[in-house]
C-alpha positions in Angstrom: 32.1 -13.8 -6.1 29.9 -12.9 -3.2 29.0 -9.5 -4.8 28.0 -11.3 -8.1 25.7 -13.7 -6.1 24.1 -10.7 -4.5 23.6 -9.0 -7.8 22.0 -12.2 -9.2 19.6 -12.3 -6.3 18.4 -8.8 -7.0 17.9 -9.5 -10.7 15.7 -12.6 -10.0 13.6 -10.9 -7.4 10.1 -12.3 -7.9 7.1 -10.3 -9.0 4.4 -10.2 -6.3 1.8 -8.6 -8.5 1.4 -8.6 -12.3 -1.1 -6.3 -14.0 -1.7 -6.6 -17.8 -3.9 -4.4 -20.0 -5.9 -3.0 -17.1 -8.7 -0.7 -18.0 -11.1 1.0 -15.4 -14.3 2.7 -16.3 -16.6 4.8 -14.1 -19.7 4.7 -16.3 -18.6 6.1 -19.6 -15.4 7.7 -18.1 -12.3 5.7 -19.1 -10.2 6.3 -15.9 -7.4 3.8 -16.3 -6.0 2.9 -19.7 -3.8 0.0 -20.8 -1.8 -0.3 -17.6 0.9 -3.0 -17.5 2.9 -3.1 -14.3 5.0 -5.8 -12.4 5.3 -5.1 -8.7 8.1 -6.8 -6.9 8.0 -8.6 -3.6 9.6 -7.0 -0.4 9.9 -3.6 -2.2 8.2 -0.3 -1.8 6.6 0.9 -5.0 5.4 4.4 -5.3 2.6 5.7 -7.6 3.1 9.4 -8.4 1.3 11.9 -10.7 -1.1 14.8 -10.7 -4.5 14.7 -8.9 -7.1 12.7 -10.9 -4.5 10.8 -13.0 -5.6 7.4 -11.9 -3.1 6.3 -9.2 -5.6 5.8 -6.4 -8.1 4.1 -8.8 -5.4 1.7 -9.9 -4.3 1.1 -6.3 -7.9 0.1 -5.4 -7.9 -2.5 -8.2 -5.3 -4.4 -6.3 -7.7 -5.4 -3.5 -11.0 -5.0 -5.4 -12.1 -2.0 -3.4 -13.6 -0.7 -6.7 -16.1 -3.5 -6.4 -17.9 -1.3 -3.9 -18.5 1.4 -6.5 -21.6 0.5 -8.6 -20.6 2.5 -11.7 -17.1 1.0 -11.8 -16.0 -1.6 -14.2 -12.5 -3.2 -14.3 -11.1 -5.1 -17.3 -7.7 -6.8 -17.9 -5.7 -9.2 -15.8 -4.3 -8.6 -12.3 -2.5 -11.5 -10.6 -1.1 -11.8 -7.1 1.3 -14.7 -6.8 -0.1 -16.1 -10.0 -3.7 -16.0 -8.9 -6.2 -13.9 -10.9 -7.8 -11.8 -8.2 -10.9 -11.0 -10.4 -11.7 -14.7 -10.9 -15.3 -15.1 -9.7 -14.1 -17.8 -7.3 -12.0 -15.4 -5.4 -13.7 -14.1 -2.2 -13.0 -10.3 -1.9 -13.1 -10.5 1.9 -10.4 -13.1 1.9 -8.4 -11.1 -0.8 -8.5 -8.0 1.5 -7.1 -10.1 4.4 -4.2 -10.9 2.0 -4.0 -7.3 0.7 -4.1 -4.9 3.6 -4.9 -1.2 3.0 -4.2 2.1 4.9 -6.2 5.1 3.8 -5.4 8.8 3.5 -7.1 9.8 6.8 -6.5 7.7 9.9 -9.7 5.8 10.4 -9.5 3.7 13.6 -12.7 1.7 14.5 -14.8 3.1 17.4 -13.3 0.5 19.6 -10.3 0.1 22.0 -6.7 0.1 20.8 -6.6 -3.6 21.5 -9.8 -4.4 19.6 -8.7 -2.3 16.5 -5.8 -4.6 16.0 -7.6 -7.8 17.2 -10.6 -7.3 14.8 -9.1 -8.9 11.6 -7.5 -11.9 13.3 -10.9 -12.6 15.1 -13.1 -12.3 12.1 -10.8 -14.4 9.9 -10.3 -17.0 12.7 -6.5 -16.6 12.7 -6.0 -17.2 16.5 -7.1 -20.2 18.7 -7.4 -18.4 22.0 -6.9 -15.1 23.9 -3.2 -15.8 24.5 -2.5 -16.1 20.8 -4.6 -13.0 20.1 -2.7 -11.0 22.8 0.5 -12.1 21.1 -0.6 -10.9 17.7 -1.8 -7.5 19.0 1.5 -6.9 20.8 3.5 -8.1 17.8 1.6 -5.8 15.4 1.8 -2.8 17.7 5.5 -3.3 18.0 5.9 -3.6 14.3 4.0 -0.4 13.9 6.3 1.3 16.4 3.4 2.0 18.7 3.6 -0.6 21.6 5.8 1.6 23.8 3.3 4.4 23.6 0.1 2.4 24.2 1.0 -0.7 26.1 -0.5 0.7 29.4 -3.8 1.9 27.8 -4.8 -0.8 25.4 -8.5 -0.5 26.5 -8.5 3.3 25.6 -10.4 4.2 22.4 -8.3 4.2 19.3 -9.8 7.6 18.5 -8.1 9.0 21.7 -4.7 8.8 20.0 -2.9 11.6 18.1 -3.3 11.7 14.3 0.2 10.1 13.8 -0.5 7.4 16.4 -3.9 6.7 14.8 -2.3 6.1 11.4 0.2 3.8 13.0 -2.7 2.0 14.7 -4.3 1.6 11.3 -1.0 0.1 9.9 -0.9 -2.3 12.9 -4.6 -3.2 12.1 -3.7 -3.7 8.4 -0.8 -6.1 9.1 -2.6 -8.1 11.8 -4.1 -10.5 9.2 -0.5 -11.3 8.0 -1.1 -9.8 4.5 1.3 -10.4 1.6 0.8 -6.9 0.2 0.2 -3.6 2.0 -1.5 -0.8 0.0 -1.2 2.8 1.3 -3.2 5.6 -0.2 -1.5 8.9 0.7 -0.9 7.7 4.3 0.8 10.8 5.5 -1.2 13.5 3.8 -3.2 14.3 7.0 -0.1 14.2 9.3 2.4 16.7 10.6 6.1 16.4 9.6 7.1 14.5 12.8 4.3 11.9 12.4 5.1 11.7 8.7 8.8 10.9 9.4 7.7 8.2 11.8 5.4 6.6 9.3 8.0 6.7 6.5 10.5 5.0 8.8 7.9 2.4 9.5 7.2 1.9 5.8 11.0 1.2 5.3 10.9 -1.4 8.1 7.8 -3.1 6.7 9.2 -3.8 3.3 11.3 -6.6 4.7 8.1 -8.5 5.2 5.7 -7.1 2.6 5.3 -5.8 -0.9 4.3 -2.2 -0.1 2.5 0.0 -2.7 2.1 3.7 -1.8 0.2 6.5 -3.5 1.8 9.8 -2.7 1.4 13.4 -3.9 4.9 14.1 -2.5 7.7 13.4 -4.8 10.1 13.9 -2.0 8.3 11.1 -0.1 8.4 8.8 -3.1 12.1 9.5 -3.4 12.7 8.7 0.3 10.7 5.6 0.8 10.4 3.7 -2.5 12.7 1.6 -4.6 10.5 1.6 -7.7 8.2 4.4 -9.0 5.4 4.5 -11.5 4.4 7.9 -13.0 0.7 8.1 -13.8 -0.7 10.8 -16.2 -4.3 11.0 -17.7 -5.0 7.4 -16.7 -1.8 5.9 -18.3 1.4 4.7 -16.7 3.8 6.9 -18.5 7.0 5.5 -17.0 7.8 2.9 -14.5 11.3 1.9 -13.2 13.8 2.3 -10.4 13.0 5.3 -8.3 16.5 6.7 -8.7 16.3 6.5 -12.5 12.8 8.0 -12.6 13.9 11.0 -10.6 17.4 11.6 -12.0 17.2 10.4 -15.6 13.5 10.0 -16.7 13.1 8.7 -20.2 9.7 10.4 -21.0 9.5 14.2 -21.4 6.2 14.1 -19.5 7.8 12.5 -16.5 10.6 15.1 -16.5 7.9 17.9 -16.8 6.1 16.5 -13.7 9.2 16.1 -11.7 10.5 19.6 -12.5 7.1 21.1 -11.7 6.1 22.1 -15.2 3.0 19.9 -15.1 1.1 18.9 -11.9 
């Protein structure tokens, strides 16, 4: 009976993000076409596909980063917890506090380690005093598996850390506003294998608290860290499902061609 209950819980796992008929244009270039995707809560979802296939463009739709590109136009419906994120009443700054983002290259602010993490909670007024802020900074650095390495030098510049430490600092910074969703755009592509393993372990830990969406060029990484995978090709989502099914028994021949290295 216990097993059946567990199975039922998995089946009714809620959607965190719902995208319907999403189109993205850069001027006349139709970059994303007819994308329908449901992204589950407390799950790592990987976007894979060849360079230029639209995976990062679609990722940036989820926190309206495309708003910053003058030639970009987004159509269709994207809801996070039932709220239309492109509704004119939605403040993109508040949205980005709810939907954190980690970029391809570590990009710590030119501030101390402490201030990198404290920045978001400060500007969004999430803490009442220094003691609360100290607590948030320590908690986020612990969750990013960095506290033990930096606790004695919090006033040192974030840029003084190694590449892998900088990326974990950026993850700590992204989760400091208590987001509901964490977007990661090839977060390990600039890192060595040891730092990559540390970040992958961290991603696995973070999914207990967040819905994590990761764009990756590495199919091995997608297979290691994600529970669900979407394969993008020429602006379309060709196939989307359980990661194990996508990699071992893809339904679309284009997915199989990509995974076996025939297209890429």
